VOTIGU-120784 format. One record per atom (N, C-alpha, C, O): residue in three letters; y, z, x. Coordinates in pm, 1 decimal, always signed. Layout:
<recs>
+------+----------+----------+----------+
! type !        Y !        Z !        X !
+------+----------+----------+----------+
!  ala !        Y !        Z !        X !
...
+------+----------+----------+----------+
</recs>
This chain:
<recs>
+------+----------+----------+----------+
! type !        Y !        Z !        X !
+------+----------+----------+----------+
!  unk !  -3724.6 !  -3334.2 ! +18582.1 !
!  unk !  -3845.2 !  -3415.2 ! +18588.1 !
!  unk !  -3867.8 !  -3475.3 ! +18449.5 !
!  unk !  -3874.7 !  -3402.0 ! +18350.9 !
!  unk !  -3879.5 !  -3608.0 ! +18441.0 !
!  unk !  -3904.9 !  -3669.7 ! +18311.1 !
!  unk !  -4055.7 !  -3674.4 ! +18283.9 !
!  unk !  -4137.0 !  -3637.5 ! +18368.7 !
!  unk !  -4090.5 !  -3720.7 ! +18163.8 !
!  unk !  -4231.6 !  -3719.2 ! +18122.8 !
!  unk !  -4320.9 !  -3799.2 ! +18216.0 !
!  unk !  -4435.8 !  -3761.1 ! +18238.1 !
!  unk !  -4270.9 !  -3909.2 ! +18271.3 !
!  unk !  -4352.6 !  -3990.6 ! +18361.7 !
!  unk !  -4386.4 !  -3915.6 ! +18488.7 !
!  unk !  -4490.2 !  -3939.8 ! +18550.4 !
!  unk !  -4297.5 !  -3823.2 ! +18528.3 !
!  unk !  -4318.5 !  -3750.7 ! +18653.4 !
!  unk !  -4397.9 !  -3622.2 ! +18634.3 !
!  unk !  -4443.9 !  -3562.6 ! +18731.6 !
!  unk !  -4414.5 !  -3578.7 ! +18508.0 !
!  unk !  -4490.0 !  -3457.2 ! +18483.8 !
!  unk !  -4632.7 !  -3473.4 ! +18532.8 !
!  unk !  -4697.1 !  -3575.4 ! +18508.4 !
!  unk !  -4680.4 !  -3372.7 ! +18601.4 !
!  unk !  -4817.5 !  -3377.5 ! +18649.8 !
!  unk !  -4907.8 !  -3311.3 ! +18546.8 !
!  unk !  -4888.3 !  -3194.9 ! +18511.8 !
!  unk !  -5006.8 !  -3385.9 ! +18498.4 !
!  unk !  -5100.2 !  -3331.9 ! +18401.0 !
!  unk !  -5201.3 !  -3243.6 ! +18472.3 !
!  unk !  -5242.8 !  -3270.0 ! +18585.2 !
!  unk !  -5239.2 !  -3137.6 ! +18401.5 !
!  unk !  -5342.0 !  -3049.5 ! +18454.5 !
!  unk !  -5475.5 !  -3121.7 ! +18447.0 !
!  unk !  -5505.4 !  -3187.5 ! +18347.4 !
!  unk !  -5555.3 !  -3109.7 ! +18551.5 !
!  unk !  -5687.4 !  -3172.4 ! +18552.6 !
!  unk !  -5773.9 !  -3111.3 ! +18444.3 !
!  unk !  -5774.6 !  -2989.7 ! +18425.3 !
!  unk !  -5846.3 !  -3195.5 ! +18373.8 !
!  unk !  -5937.4 !  -3149.2 ! +18269.4 !
!  unk !  -6061.0 !  -3089.5 ! +18336.4 !
!  unk !  -6121.7 !  -3152.7 ! +18422.8 !
!  unk !  -6098.4 !  -2967.1 ! +18296.2 !
!  unk !  -6218.1 !  -2906.5 ! +18354.9 !
!  unk !  -6341.1 !  -2990.2 ! +18322.4 !
!  unk !  -6355.4 !  -3040.7 ! +18211.1 !
!  unk !  -6429.0 !  -3004.2 ! +18419.7 !
!  unk !  -6549.4 !  -3085.1 ! +18401.2 !
!  unk !  -6667.2 !  -3004.1 ! +18350.4 !
!  unk !  -6765.8 !  -3060.6 ! +18303.2 !
!  unk !  -6657.7 !  -2870.2 ! +18359.9 !
!  unk !  -6774.5 !  -2787.2 ! +18331.8 !
!  unk !  -6773.5 !  -2718.6 ! +18195.8 !
!  unk !  -6849.8 !  -2624.3 ! +18174.7 !
!  unk !  -6689.7 !  -2763.0 ! +18103.4 !
!  unk !  -6688.4 !  -2704.7 ! +17969.0 !
!  unk !  -6806.9 !  -2758.8 ! +17889.8 !
!  unk !  -6822.0 !  -2880.0 ! +17874.5 !
!  unk !  -6890.8 !  -2668.5 ! +17839.6 !
!  unk !  -7008.7 !  -2713.1 ! +17764.7 !
!  unk !  -7016.8 !  -2653.2 ! +17624.6 !
!  unk !  -7096.0 !  -2700.2 ! +17542.9 !
!  unk !  -6937.2 !  -2550.9 ! +17594.8 !
!  unk !  -6942.9 !  -2488.7 ! +17462.4 !
!  unk !  -6803.9 !  -2482.5 ! +17400.4 !
!  unk !  -6702.9 !  -2493.2 ! +17470.1 !
!  unk !  -6800.1 !  -2465.0 ! +17267.9 !
!  unk !  -6672.6 !  -2448.3 ! +17198.5 !
!  unk !  -6599.4 !  -2324.3 ! +17247.9 !
!  unk !  -6476.9 !  -2325.0 ! +17260.3 !
!  unk !  -6674.1 !  -2217.8 ! +17276.1 !
!  unk !  -6613.2 !  -2093.8 ! +17322.9 !
!  unk !  -6541.0 !  -2115.8 ! +17456.3 !
!  unk !  -6429.2 !  -2067.7 ! +17475.0 !
!  unk !  -6604.4 !  -2188.2 ! +17548.6 !
!  unk !  -6540.2 !  -2218.3 ! +17676.7 !
!  unk !  -6414.8 !  -2302.4 ! +17655.7 !
!  unk !  -6312.5 !  -2279.0 ! +17720.0 !
!  unk !  -6422.4 !  -2399.0 ! +17566.7 !
!  unk !  -6307.4 !  -2485.0 ! +17539.4 !
!  unk !  -6191.7 !  -2402.8 ! +17484.1 !
!  unk !  -6077.8 !  -2419.5 ! +17527.5 !
!  unk !  -6219.5 !  -2314.5 ! +17389.0 !
!  unk !  -6113.8 !  -2230.7 ! +17330.3 !
!  unk !  -6051.3 !  -2139.8 ! +17435.5 !
!  unk !  -5929.7 !  -2120.5 ! +17435.6 !
!  unk !  -6133.0 !  -2083.2 ! +17525.5 !
!  unk !  -6081.1 !  -1997.3 ! +17632.4 !
!  unk !  -5984.0 !  -2073.5 ! +17722.1 !
!  unk !  -5894.3 !  -2013.4 ! +17781.2 !
!  unk !  -6000.9 !  -2203.6 ! +17732.6 !
!  unk !  -5915.1 !  -2287.1 ! +17817.1 !
!  unk !  -5799.6 !  -2348.7 ! +17738.8 !
!  unk !  -5727.1 !  -2433.7 ! +17790.6 !
!  unk !  -5782.7 !  -2305.1 ! +17612.4 !
!  unk !  -5668.1 !  -2348.9 ! +17534.6 !
!  unk !  -5689.0 !  -2474.1 ! +17451.6 !
!  unk !  -5592.3 !  -2529.0 ! +17398.8 !
!  unk !  -5813.4 !  -2521.3 ! +17438.4 !
!  unk !  -5841.3 !  -2639.2 ! +17356.8 !
!  unk !  -5848.0 !  -2595.1 ! +17211.2 !
!  unk !  -5915.2 !  -2497.3 ! +17178.4 !
!  unk !  -5778.3 !  -2667.6 ! +17123.9 !
!  unk !  -5782.6 !  -2637.1 ! +16981.5 !
!  unk !  -5891.7 !  -2719.6 ! +16916.0 !
!  unk !  -5897.2 !  -2841.4 ! +16933.5 !
!  unk !  -5978.3 !  -2653.9 ! +16840.8 !
!  unk !  -6086.5 !  -2721.3 ! +16769.0 !
!  unk !  -6068.0 !  -2690.2 ! +16621.6 !
!  unk !  -6064.8 !  -2573.7 ! +16582.1 !
!  unk !  -6056.0 !  -2793.5 ! +16540.8 !
!  unk !  -6036.3 !  -2777.0 ! +16397.0 !
!  unk !  -6159.5 !  -2831.2 ! +16325.2 !
!  unk !  -6207.2 !  -2940.2 ! +16356.7 !
!  unk !  -6210.6 !  -2755.4 ! +16229.4 !
!  unk !  -6327.1 !  -2800.2 ! +16153.8 !
!  unk !  -6456.7 !  -2768.8 ! +16225.5 !
!  unk !  -6458.5 !  -2699.6 ! +16327.2 !
!  unk !  -6564.9 !  -2821.0 ! +16170.5 !
!  unk !  -6697.5 !  -2797.6 ! +16226.9 !
!  unk !  -6723.2 !  -2893.8 ! +16341.8 !
!  unk !  -6683.2 !  -3010.2 ! +16337.3 !
!  unk !  -6789.1 !  -2844.7 ! +16442.7 !
!  unk !  -6827.0 !  -2928.4 ! +16556.0 !
!  unk !  -6961.1 !  -2992.6 ! +16522.7 !
!  unk !  -7064.6 !  -2926.1 ! +16527.3 !
!  unk !  -6960.0 !  -3121.8 ! +16489.2 !
!  unk !  -7082.1 !  -3191.4 ! +16448.8 !
!  unk !  -7155.5 !  -3255.4 ! +16566.1 !
!  unk !  -7276.0 !  -3279.4 ! +16558.3 !
!  unk !  -7083.5 !  -3283.1 ! +16674.9 !
!  unk !  -7145.7 !  -3343.5 ! +16792.8 !
!  unk !  -7220.6 !  -3235.7 ! +16869.3 !
!  unk !  -7170.2 !  -3124.8 ! +16886.8 !
!  unk !  -7340.4 !  -3268.1 ! +16914.7 !
!  unk !  -7424.4 !  -3174.5 ! +16988.4 !
!  unk !  -7444.6 !  -3225.6 ! +17131.1 !
!  unk !  -7460.6 !  -3345.5 ! +17153.6 !
!  unk !  -7443.8 !  -3133.9 ! +17225.6 !
!  unk !  -7464.7 !  -3170.6 ! +17365.9 !
!  unk !  -7613.0 !  -3195.2 ! +17390.3 !
!  unk !  -7696.9 !  -3110.0 ! +17360.8 !
!  unk !  -7644.4 !  -3313.2 ! +17444.8 !
!  unk !  -7781.6 !  -3343.8 ! +17486.1 !
!  unk !  -7796.1 !  -3304.7 ! +17632.4 !
!  unk !  -7890.9 !  -3235.5 ! +17669.7 !
!  unk !  -7701.3 !  -3349.4 ! +17715.8 !
!  unk !  -7701.0 !  -3313.0 ! +17857.7 !
!  unk !  -7559.4 !  -3330.0 ! +17911.9 !
!  unk !  -7483.2 !  -3414.2 ! +17864.4 !
!  unk !  -7525.4 !  -3249.2 ! +18011.8 !
!  unk !  -7396.0 !  -3262.9 ! +18078.8 !
!  unk !  -7416.0 !  -3223.6 ! +18224.5 !
!  unk !  -7476.6 !  -3120.8 ! +18254.5 !
!  unk !  -7364.4 !  -3306.4 ! +18314.5 !
!  unk !  -7374.6 !  -3279.7 ! +18458.2 !
!  unk !  -7240.0 !  -3310.2 ! +18521.9 !
!  unk !  -7168.2 !  -3399.0 ! +18475.9 !
!  unk !  -7204.9 !  -3236.9 ! +18628.0 !
!  unk !  -7077.8 !  -3260.3 ! +18695.1 !
!  unk !  -7085.1 !  -3212.5 ! +18838.8 !
!  unk !  -7171.1 !  -3132.9 ! +18876.6 !
!  unk !  -6992.5 !  -3263.7 ! +18917.0 !
!  unk !  -6975.6 !  -3220.7 ! +19055.4 !
!  unk !  -6825.9 !  -3206.1 ! +19076.8 !
!  unk !  -6755.2 !  -3305.8 ! +19091.0 !
!  unk !  -6777.0 !  -3082.2 ! +19079.1 !
!  unk !  -6632.9 !  -3058.2 ! +19092.1 !
!  unk !  -6578.0 !  -3113.5 ! +19223.2 !
!  unk !  -6469.5 !  -3171.5 ! +19225.7 !
!  unk !  -6652.3 !  -3095.9 ! +19331.5 !
!  unk !  -6603.8 !  -3142.9 ! +19462.1 !
!  unk !  -6590.5 !  -3294.4 ! +19465.6 !
!  unk !  -6491.9 !  -3347.0 ! +19517.2 !
!  unk !  -6689.0 !  -3364.4 ! +19411.0 !
!  unk !  -6685.5 !  -3511.2 ! +19411.7 !
!  unk !  -6600.6 !  -3566.2 ! +19297.5 !
!  unk !  -6563.4 !  -3683.5 ! +19299.6 !
!  unk !  -6569.3 !  -3482.7 ! +19197.2 !
!  unk !  -6482.2 !  -3523.2 ! +19088.7 !
!  unk !  -6545.8 !  -3613.7 ! +18985.2 !
!  unk !  -6480.2 !  -3703.8 ! +18932.9 !
!  unk !  -6673.1 !  -3590.7 ! +18954.9 !
!  unk !  -6737.5 !  -3672.9 ! +18852.7 !
!  unk !  -6802.4 !  -3585.0 ! +18746.5 !
!  unk !  -6833.9 !  -3468.3 ! +18770.1 !
!  unk !  -6821.7 !  -3645.2 ! +18627.2 !
!  unk !  -6885.4 !  -3577.4 ! +18515.3 !
!  unk !  -6954.8 !  -3682.2 ! +18431.0 !
!  unk !  -6901.6 !  -3791.2 ! +18409.8 !
!  unk !  -7073.3 !  -3649.6 ! +18383.1 !
!  unk !  -7147.3 !  -3736.6 ! +18291.1 !
!  unk !  -7196.8 !  -3649.4 ! +18177.2 !
!  unk !  -7245.8 !  -3538.8 ! +18199.7 !
!  unk !  -7183.9 !  -3699.1 ! +18054.3 !
!  unk !  -7233.4 !  -3621.9 ! +17941.2 !
!  unk !  -7291.2 !  -3715.1 ! +17835.4 !
!  unk !  -7250.8 !  -3830.6 ! +17822.1 !
!  unk !  -7386.7 !  -3661.2 ! +17761.2 !
!  unk !  -7444.5 !  -3730.6 ! +17647.1 !
!  unk !  -7436.5 !  -3635.3 ! +17529.4 !
!  unk !  -7486.7 !  -3523.0 ! +17535.1 !
!  unk !  -7372.2 !  -3682.0 ! +17421.7 !
!  unk !  -7359.5 !  -3603.3 ! +17299.5 !
!  unk !  -7420.3 !  -3683.2 ! +17185.5 !
!  unk !  -7429.0 !  -3805.8 ! +17192.2 !
!  unk !  -7462.4 !  -3613.1 ! +17080.6 !
!  unk !  -7526.6 !  -3681.4 ! +16969.0 !
!  unk !  -7479.7 !  -3622.9 ! +16836.0 !
!  unk !  -7451.2 !  -3503.6 ! +16825.5 !
!  unk !  -7472.4 !  -3709.1 ! +16734.9 !
!  unk !  -7434.0 !  -3672.1 ! +16599.8 !
!  unk !  -7543.8 !  -3719.5 ! +16506.0 !
!  unk !  -7564.1 !  -3839.7 ! +16488.7 !
!  unk !  -7615.3 !  -3624.0 ! +16445.0 !
!  unk !  -7723.5 !  -3660.4 ! +16354.2 !
!  unk !  -7667.2 !  -3694.3 ! +16216.4 !
!  unk !  -7585.5 !  -3620.4 ! +16161.4 !
!  unk !  -7711.9 !  -3806.2 ! +16162.1 !
!  unk !  -7678.2 !  -3846.6 ! +16026.2 !
!  unk !  -7809.2 !  -3835.4 ! +15948.2 !
!  unk !  -7893.7 !  -3924.7 ! +15954.7 !
!  unk !  -7825.6 !  -3724.5 ! +15874.1 !
!  unk !  -7953.5 !  -3696.3 ! +15807.6 !
!  unk !  -8004.7 !  -3814.1 ! +15725.0 !
!  unk !  -7931.5 !  -3873.8 ! +15646.0 !
!  unk !  -8132.5 !  -3845.5 ! +15745.6 !
!  unk !  -8197.7 !  -3952.4 ! +15671.7 !
!  unk !  -8174.0 !  -4090.7 ! +15728.4 !
!  unk !  -8237.9 !  -4186.5 ! +15684.8 !
!  unk !  -8083.7 !  -4104.0 ! +15824.6 !
!  unk !  -8053.6 !  -4234.9 ! +15883.8 !
!  unk !  -8085.9 !  -4243.1 ! +16032.2 !
!  unk !  -8153.3 !  -4336.4 ! +16075.8 !
!  unk !  -8038.3 !  -4146.0 ! +16110.8 !
!  unk !  -8060.4 !  -4151.2 ! +16254.4 !
!  unk !  -7956.9 !  -4070.6 ! +16330.5 !
!  unk !  -7894.8 !  -3979.5 ! +16275.8 !
!  unk !  -7939.1 !  -4105.2 ! +16456.8 !
!  unk !  -7850.5 !  -4030.9 ! +16546.2 !
!  unk !  -7755.0 !  -4127.0 ! +16616.8 !
!  unk !  -7796.8 !  -4228.5 ! +16672.6 !
!  unk !  -7625.6 !  -4093.0 ! +16613.3 !
!  unk !  -7524.7 !  -4165.2 ! +16689.0 !
!  unk !  -7512.8 !  -4096.3 ! +16824.5 !
!  unk !  -7491.4 !  -3975.2 ! +16830.6 !
!  unk !  -7526.5 !  -4172.2 ! +16932.9 !
!  unk !  -7526.2 !  -4117.6 ! +17068.0 !
!  unk !  -7402.2 !  -4166.4 ! +17141.3 !
!  unk !  -7369.8 !  -4285.1 ! +17137.5 !
!  unk !  -7332.6 !  -4074.1 ! +17208.2 !
!  unk !  -7214.7 !  -4107.9 ! +17287.6 !
!  unk !  -7239.7 !  -4065.0 ! +17432.0 !
!  unk !  -7275.5 !  -3950.2 ! +17458.2 !
!  unk !  -7220.5 !  -4158.1 ! +17525.1 !
!  unk !  -7235.4 !  -4130.7 ! +17667.2 !
!  unk !  -7098.6 !  -4143.6 ! +17732.5 !
!  unk !  -7028.4 !  -4242.6 ! +17711.9 !
!  unk !  -7060.6 !  -4042.8 ! +17811.8 !
!  unk !  -6931.1 !  -4041.8 ! +17878.8 !
!  unk !  -6952.7 !  -4027.6 ! +18028.6 !
!  unk !  -7034.1 !  -3946.5 ! +18072.8 !
!  unk !  -6879.8 !  -4106.8 ! +18106.6 !
!  unk !  -6880.6 !  -4096.7 ! +18251.7 !
!  unk !  -6736.2 !  -4087.5 ! +18299.1 !
!  unk !  -6653.1 !  -4170.9 ! +18263.4 !
!  unk !  -6706.6 !  -3985.0 ! +18380.2 !
!  unk !  -6572.1 !  -3969.2 ! +18436.0 !
!  unk !  -6586.6 !  -3959.3 ! +18586.8 !
!  unk !  -6659.8 !  -3874.7 ! +18638.1 !
!  unk !  -6516.2 !  -4046.5 ! +18656.7 !
!  unk !  -6513.5 !  -4042.5 ! +18802.7 !
!  unk !  -6369.0 !  -4050.8 ! +18845.5 !
!  unk !  -6303.1 !  -4152.6 ! +18824.4 !
!  unk !  -6318.5 !  -3942.2 ! +18906.7 !
!  unk !  -6177.1 !  -3938.0 ! +18941.2 !
!  unk !  -6093.8 !  -3949.5 ! +18815.8 !
!  unk !  -6110.7 !  -3871.3 ! +18722.2 !
!  unk !  -6003.2 !  -4047.1 ! +18812.9 !
!  unk !  -5919.2 !  -4066.6 ! +18694.7 !
!  unk !  -5975.6 !  -4173.3 ! +18600.6 !
!  unk !  -5914.1 !  -4204.0 ! +18498.5 !
!  unk !  -6091.8 !  -4229.9 ! +18633.8 !
!  unk !  -6152.5 !  -4333.5 ! +18549.6 !
!  unk !  -6247.0 !  -4271.0 ! +18447.4 !
!  unk !  -6320.5 !  -4176.9 ! +18477.6 !
!  unk !  -6243.4 !  -4325.5 ! +18326.0 !
!  unk !  -6327.4 !  -4275.3 ! +18218.7 !
!  unk !  -6392.1 !  -4392.9 ! +18147.9 !
!  unk !  -6325.8 !  -4492.5 ! +18119.0 !
!  unk !  -6521.8 !  -4381.8 ! +18119.6 !
!  unk !  -6593.1 !  -4485.6 ! +18044.9 !
!  unk !  -6678.7 !  -4417.7 ! +17938.9 !
!  unk !  -6738.2 !  -4312.7 ! +17963.3 !
!  unk !  -6683.9 !  -4479.1 ! +17820.8 !
!  unk !  -6765.9 !  -4425.0 ! +17713.4 !
!  unk !  -6843.0 !  -4537.1 ! +17646.1 !
!  unk !  -6798.2 !  -4651.7 ! +17642.1 !
!  unk !  -6959.6 !  -4502.6 ! +17593.4 !
!  unk !  -7041.0 !  -4599.0 ! +17519.4 !
!  unk !  -7109.4 !  -4524.5 ! +17405.6 !
!  unk !  -7138.4 !  -4405.4 ! +17416.8 !
!  unk !  -7134.7 !  -4595.2 ! +17296.6 !
!  unk !  -7206.3 !  -4536.4 ! +17184.3 !
!  unk !  -7318.2 !  -4629.1 ! +17139.7 !
!  unk !  -7312.1 !  -4750.3 ! +17160.1 !
!  unk !  -7420.2 !  -4570.6 ! +17078.9 !
!  unk !  -7526.5 !  -4649.7 ! +17017.0 !
!  unk !  -7585.7 !  -4567.0 ! +16903.1 !
!  unk !  -7571.7 !  -4444.8 ! +16900.2 !
!  unk !  -7651.5 !  -4634.6 ! +16809.9 !
!  unk !  -7713.6 !  -4567.0 ! +16696.7 !
!  unk !  -7863.7 !  -4581.8 ! +16708.9 !
!  unk !  -7914.6 !  -4692.7 ! +16724.5 !
!  unk !  -7935.4 !  -4469.4 ! +16701.6 !
!  unk !  -8081.0 !  -4469.0 ! +16712.5 !
!  unk !  -8137.3 !  -4445.4 ! +16572.3 !
!  unk !  -8135.7 !  -4333.1 ! +16521.8 !
!  unk !  -8186.7 !  -4552.3 ! +16510.4 !
!  unk !  -8237.4 !  -4547.2 ! +16373.7 !
!  unk !  -8359.6 !  -4455.7 ! +16365.3 !
!  unk !  -8450.8 !  -4465.0 ! +16447.4 !
!  unk !  -8360.4 !  -4368.7 ! +16267.0 !
!  unk !  -8475.0 !  -4282.2 ! +16241.9 !
!  unk !  -8487.3 !  -4161.0 ! +16332.2 !
!  unk !  -8579.0 !  -4080.8 ! +16314.7 !
!  unk !  -8397.3 !  -4145.4 ! +16428.3 !
!  unk !  -8405.1 !  -4032.5 ! +16520.8 !
!  unk !  -8349.2 !  -3906.1 ! +16456.5 !
!  unk !  -8273.3 !  -3912.7 ! +16359.8 !
!  unk !  -8387.4 !  -3791.8 ! +16510.9 !
!  unk !  -8335.0 !  -3662.1 ! +16467.8 !
!  unk !  -8300.9 !  -3581.3 ! +16593.0 !
!  unk !  -8338.0 !  -3618.5 ! +16704.3 !
!  unk !  -8229.6 !  -3470.4 ! +16573.1 !
!  unk !  -8196.6 !  -3381.5 ! +16684.1 !
!  unk !  -8282.3 !  -3256.5 ! +16676.1 !
!  unk !  -8301.7 !  -3200.2 ! +16568.4 !
!  unk !  -8332.9 !  -3213.8 ! +16789.8 !
!  unk !  -8412.5 !  -3091.8 ! +16797.7 !
!  unk !  -8337.0 !  -2992.6 ! +16885.2 !
!  unk !  -8303.7 !  -3023.8 ! +16999.6 !
!  unk !  -8309.8 !  -2873.5 ! +16832.6 !
!  unk !  -8241.1 !  -2767.8 ! +16907.0 !
!  unk !  -8334.5 !  -2716.4 ! +17016.0 !
!  unk !  -8445.6 !  -2672.1 ! +16986.9 !
!  unk !  -8290.0 !  -2722.0 ! +17140.6 !
!  unk !  -8373.1 !  -2678.1 ! +17252.4 !
!  unk !  -8358.3 !  -2528.2 ! +17279.1 !
!  unk !  -8428.4 !  -2473.4 ! +17364.2 !
!  unk !  -8267.1 !  -2461.4 ! +17206.9 !
!  unk !  -8252.7 !  -2316.6 ! +17220.5 !
!  unk !  -8166.5 !  -2271.2 ! +17336.7 !
!  unk !  -8147.1 !  -2151.1 ! +17355.5 !
!  unk !  -8114.4 !  -2364.4 ! +17414.9 !
!  unk !  -8031.3 !  -2328.2 ! +17530.1 !
!  unk !  -7890.7 !  -2386.8 ! +17518.5 !
!  unk !  -7819.0 !  -2397.7 ! +17618.0 !
!  unk !  -7851.6 !  -2424.7 ! +17396.2 !
!  unk !  -7720.6 !  -2486.1 ! +17376.0 !
!  unk !  -7723.5 !  -2637.0 ! +17385.0 !
!  unk !  -7620.6 !  -2702.1 ! +17367.5 !
!  unk !  -7840.8 !  -2694.0 ! +17412.4 !
!  unk !  -7854.5 !  -2839.7 ! +17417.3 !
!  unk !  -7953.5 !  -2885.7 ! +17310.5 !
!  unk !  -8026.2 !  -2806.2 ! +17251.0 !
!  unk !  -7953.3 !  -3015.9 ! +17288.8 !
!  unk !  -8039.5 !  -3076.3 ! +17186.8 !
!  unk !  -8117.5 !  -3191.5 ! +17247.7 !
!  unk !  -8075.8 !  -3250.0 ! +17347.7 !
!  unk !  -8229.5 !  -3223.2 ! +17187.6 !
!  unk !  -8310.9 !  -3336.3 ! +17228.6 !
!  unk !  -8313.8 !  -3437.7 ! +17116.2 !
!  unk !  -8320.6 !  -3400.5 ! +16999.0 !
!  unk !  -8308.6 !  -3566.8 ! +17150.7 !
!  unk !  -8316.0 !  -3673.8 ! +17052.2 !
!  unk !  -8462.8 !  -3711.1 ! +17038.6 !
!  unk !  -8527.6 !  -3746.5 ! +17137.1 !
!  unk !  -8515.4 !  -3703.1 ! +16916.9 !
!  unk !  -8657.4 !  -3734.3 ! +16894.3 !
!  unk !  -8671.5 !  -3843.6 ! +16790.1 !
!  unk !  -8588.5 !  -3857.6 ! +16700.2 !
!  unk !  -8777.7 !  -3920.5 ! +16804.1 !
!  unk !  -8810.1 !  -4025.3 ! +16706.2 !
!  unk !  -8952.7 !  -4005.6 ! +16659.2 !
!  unk !  -9038.8 !  -3963.3 ! +16736.4 !
!  unk !  -8978.3 !  -4036.3 ! +16531.3 !
!  unk !  -9115.2 !  -4019.0 ! +16477.7 !
!  unk !  -9212.3 !  -4116.2 ! +16542.0 !
!  unk !  -9330.9 !  -4115.7 ! +16509.1 !
+------+----------+----------+----------+
</recs>
């Protein structure tokens, strides 16, 4: 079987923490600066949506939105000037503005 014929393992849709990712064999190097705002998925329907954020102190928050449906993937980013991240205490963060 050549590389074109190799079947890739499906990426799990329900990974939400670094610990879960490591348990599944994902290598993470360095500090994880992106924070999960929200993540939702439906394994049966094969879709996943997530919002992650990266706070840049004194400037704002870079927001990344990901949508995966079947084998299709779409991502978008935007910068929210003056925003900060608030730890919600459950592994997720909230984007707040003054």
